N, C-alpha and C positions, 0 to 999 in steps of 0.2 A: 399475593397474586401479582404477577408481572404486568406492568401496564402495556397497552398496545398502541404504539405510535404509528403514523403513516410510514410504511417501509418501502423503500426503493431497493430493488434487488441488484446490488452492485456486485457482487461477491466473487467467489472463487471459481465460478463456472462459466460465465460469459455467454450462456446459451439461453434462448427464450423458453421459459416454462412458466406455469401459473404461479402466482404468489399472493400472499395475504396483504391487504391494506388495512385502513382504519378499523373496520368492523370485522376483519378476518373473513369476510364473505365475498368481497369484490376481488376479481382476479384481473391481472394485467400481464401483458407480454412484453418481452424485451423490446426496447425502442419506443414504447409508449411512455406517457408522462404520468406522474402522480397527479391525480385530479386536483386542480385548483391551486397548484404550488408553482412559484417562480423564484429563481435565484438571481440576485442582482449584485453587480459590482458597479458602484457609482464613482464619479470623479471626486466627489467630496461629500462629507456628511451633511452639508447644508442642502444638498440636492434632493434629499429624501422627502422632506415635508411637502414641497410643491408637487412631487409625483403622487404622493398619497392623496392630495386634494384633486389632482387632475384625473387620476385613473381609479377604477373600482378595485383597489387593492388595499390590504391592511397588513401592517407589520406583524410578523410572527416572532422573529428573532434576528439577532445580528451578531457579528464577530467582534465582541469587545468594542473598542473605539474605532475600528476600521469601518469604512463605508461599504461594507459587504453585508447583504441582507437576504433573508428568506421572507417572502411575502405570500399572502393568500388572496385569491380572487373572491369577491363576494357577490351575492345576488345572482343574476343571470348573465353575468359578464362573459363575453366570448374570449376563451383562453388564447386562441391563435391571433385574433385581432388585437387583443391587449398586448400580447408579447411583441407582435410586429410593430405596434405603435411605440412601445417602450424602446425598441431597438433603434428607432430613429431619433431619440432624444439625445441632444449633445452631451448631457451630463451622465448618460448611461453608457458605461464602458462595456459591460457584459450583461445580457439578459437572456436567460435560458430556462427551459422547463426542467422540472425535477424528474429526470428520466428514470424509467424502470428497467432494471437489468438483473443479471443473475450469475452464480458461480460455476468453473470448469468441471471439477471432480463431482460436485453435487448434481449438476444438471444432467450429466451422463450416467447418474446412478452408480458412480465409481466409488463405492465404499471400500474401506480398508479390509484386507484379509488379516487373519490372526498372525501376529508376529511374536518374536521372543526377545528377551533382553540380550541374549547371546547374539542374535542377528543385528540388534541395534548397535552393539559394541563393535562387532566384526562383520562388516558387510562390504560389498564390492565398491560402493561409493567412496568409502574412506581410503581404501587402497588406491583407487583411481586418483584421488586428490593428494596422495602422499601425506596423509594426515600426521603420521608420527614425526616426519621431518618438519612439517609445518609447525607442529606444536613445540618444537625446540626453538623456534624463532619468535613466535607470538601466540598468545592465548586469548587475546581480546581484553586484557586487563585495562580497566579505566574507561572502557567504551560501553555505551548504552545503545541497545537495539530495540526499537519499538515495533511490535507486531500488531498490525491492525487486522483483526480476524474475528473468529467466533468466540474468543476468550481462551482461557487455559484451565487445566486442572492443576491448581497451585500446589496440591498435595502429592503430585506424582513424583516418585523418587528421582526421575531424570531431570526434574525442574526445581525441586527444593534447593534453595540456596542460590538459585540463578535469577530470581525474579525481583524486580523493583515494584513499588505500588503502581497500579494502573487504574483504569476506569472503564465502566460499562456505559457506553453511549446508546445502547439499545434500551436499557431500563432506567438510565439516569442515576446510577449509584456507583459507589467506590469498589464494588465487587465484580471484577471481570471474569468470573468463573464461567466455564462452559455450561450451557443449559440444554436439556433435551435428552434423547436416547439414541441408540444406534438406528432406530427407525427413521430418524430425521436425516435429511440428505447431506447436511454439512456438519453434523455433530462430530466433534473430535478434530476438525480441520485445524483450528488454531493451536491446539495442544501438539499435534503432529509437527506443525511448522516450527513451533518454539523448541521442540525436542531436537530438531535438526540443528538449529543454531547453537543450542547448548552443547551439542557434541563437538562441533567444529571450533567454536570459540568459547571454551568452557569457563573462562574468567570474565566474559562479557556479562553485563546485566541486561536482562530482557524486561521491557516495559509492555505488559499486555494491555491492549486497547480493544475492548469488545465492541465491534461495529456491525457484526453480522449475527443474525439469529440462527437457530439450529437448521433452518432450511436454506441458509445462505442469503437471507433477506437483509438488506441494509438500507440506510437512509443517506443519500448523498450529503446532506447537510451534516449529519453525524460523522461521516467519514472526514469531512473537512474540519470539523471540530477536533477530531482525534489527531489529525495531522498537526494542527497548530498547538494543541495541548502537548503532543509528544515532544515538540522542540522547546517548550517552556512550561513544564508541568505546574510550577508554583505561580505562574503569572508574573514573575519578577525577572525582567531581562538581565538584571545585574548578577543573578546567581547562575552557576553552572550545573544545571540539573537536567538538561534536555537530551534527546536522542541524537546520536551521531549518525545512525543508520535507521531507515524506516523500511520495513518489509510490507509490500502490498501484493499478497497472493490473491488478487481480485482484479476486476476490470469489466469492460463492456465494449460493444462494437461501436458505440456512439462517442465521438470526441466531445469533450466539454471544456471550453476555455475557462469556465469558472473554476474547475478543478486544477487546470493549468496554473491559474493565478495563485491558488493556495499552495500548490507544490513549489512554486517559485519563491514564495515567502519562506517556506520551510527550508529550502535549499540555499537561501541567502544569495540568490542570483542577482545580476546587475539590473537595476531598475531603469526604466526609460519612460519619461512623462508622456511620450506620444504613442506608447504601446498599451492597449487596453489590458493586456494580461499582466504586464510587469509594472504598470504605473503605481507609484507610491507617493504621489505628491501631497496627499492630504496628511494633516498632522496626526490623524488616527493611526498612522504607521510608525510613529516615533518609537514605540517600544520594539517593533521589529528592527528598526534601524539600530537601536542600541544593542539588541541581542546579537545582530549580525556583526557589529563592530567588535564583539568579544568572541565570536564563534565563526568557524569555517562553514557552518551550515550542515544540513543532514543529507547524506547520500540516500536517494530513494531507489529501491529495487522493486521491479514489477514483473509479474508473470505474463508470458506472451500468449497463453491460451492453449486449449486442448482440442482444437477443431481439425487438426491434421491438414491445415490449409497453408498454401504458399502465397495466398493473395489476401485473405481476410486479415484485417488489422484490429488489434485489441488495444484499448486505451485504459489506463495511462501508459502502458508499455510502449505504445507506438508514437508517443508524443515527440520523441527526439529532443527532449528538453535537457537543459544544462544539468549535469550531475545525475541524470536518471539512467539507470541500467535496465535494459529489457532482456529477459531471460527465457530461452527455450529449454526443452528437456532432452537430455542425452541418455543413451543406454549403456550397459556394461561393455558392449563391443566397440564403443566410441562413436557410434552413429546416432543420428537424431532418432528419438522415439517416434513411432508411427503416429501417435496421437498429437504430437507437438506441432504447433504452428511454426512456420519458417518464413524466411524472406530477409531482404537486406535491411529492413527496419529493425531487426533484432540484433542486439549487440553480441551475444555469445550464448553458448549452450553449457549447461551444468547437469550433473547427475540428477535425474528426476524420475527414472523408471524403477519401480519396485524398491522404494526406499522404506526402511523400517525405522519407526520412531515412536515416541510416546503417544498414547491415546488415553482418554479419560478412564478413571477407575484404577490407575496404577499399572495398566497393561501396555502392550506394544502391538502395533499394527503395521502392515506393509501397504503402502499407498503409492500410486503413480500419478504424476501430473506436473505441469509447469509450476504449480503451486508448491511442489516439493523442491523444484530446482531453484526457485527464487531465494529461499532461505539459505541455501548453500552459498549463493553469491552474497547475500546480506552478511553472513558470518565471515566470509572472506574480506568484505569491505571493512568489517569491524577489526579484523587482524591488521589490515593496512592502516586503519585509523590509529591503532595502538602505536605503531612504529612512527607514523607521521601525523600527529594530532592536529597540526595547523594546516595541513594540505587542503586546498580548496576542493570542493566536491567534484568538480570536473577532472581534477588531477587524480583523485582517488579512483574515479571511473577509469581513467587511462591506465592506472596501475593494474586494475582488475581485468580490463578488457584487452588492451593491446599487448600484454605480455603472455597471452594465452597461445595455445597451439591451434590447429585446425582440425575439425572433425573429419572423419575418413571420407565422407561424401563431399567434403569441400564447401558446404553451404555456409558455414560460419565458424567463428573461433570457438575453441573449447576452453573452459575455465582452467587455469593453472595457478592455484594459490601460492605455490612455492616460488614460481617466477615473479608473481605479483609482489610478494614480500621482499624478494631480493632486489627488485627494481625500486621499491620504496626505500629500502635501506641505502641504495647506491645512487639514486637519482631523485632530486627534489621535484622533478616534474613528471617522471615516468613516461616520457615521450618515446 
């Protein structure tokens, strides 16, 4: 029997729908908080004990040696008042509620249509990306891509031989297999995303991290755990086993600096002691510093959302963070898909309309969404990483984004993997 943890709906849909919490009976809407949970980033590990004595909170879990914590309120404590008070503490860099959010394809009930293996192998997206030419330059060999999603069907023919060991952060075990049935809103999402990466970067290794349940429900803390485990799976910063690219086909309308801080750690961005998000002055970050001294960090690719809006912003795609690529969805005619969000906060568009890929059970399905466009870009980043393994994450982003064309309606750049690879081969900075 799978355990039921508190689940915050982070997922692939970004729209407010009802979701299950601890006892599967309480519903919450996007933008609301998981009852009684707060996420903290402190200046130092020594700051925690005084806060636990001063406020009606108890420690639930922490991120290794880092001063990053999940706490729970107890008694009849006022959540808003406690949060506001914590935010005034000098030793508290970030204090936020555990927000409830949800996924794009699932929230709009946009389940896959039946597809075929023939369509998977030969579809419009591969021709638009000039995949045969791309494959003669790079295949993703030596590169690892973490997929934080609903898990995968590890027995699917399209994925066999492409997967590295992953983890299930929903149920807390080492089996990140998809759970549920087609009646569930997000079932198959992670398998579909992984299948796209396997087709574009066939020699890359995919690390499946299950952070979403079949309805698209996820836990912000678990997503953070998955981010940091992805870049250092064995917990030893001296070994080279982490992801070079992380795919996030998920998001929310609420910006969270707490997730910004974790993404910054994964990307090996520049730390600043006076910046609450990037501060790493505590000794608890020593392992991160050691890892980043040996690694260029992970490129993070995030879906921009399926609201068809030119004003709504989806996070983490809209963070504008170092080394993070935000992705809209394009159609076969070169225009943006009608469902895709747009705006100058999005870096580029990639094929995301009617893409055929793997689905659980060994079959194939055709699905549309920015969640499908994001893995196209993640796979491209993996190809660039193969050619330029030491390139900093921001430079990989430049190779992927700035060498693209422009979609026909002129709103943003269109992904051009071939130009990105040529730029990486010829220019160390891809400027």
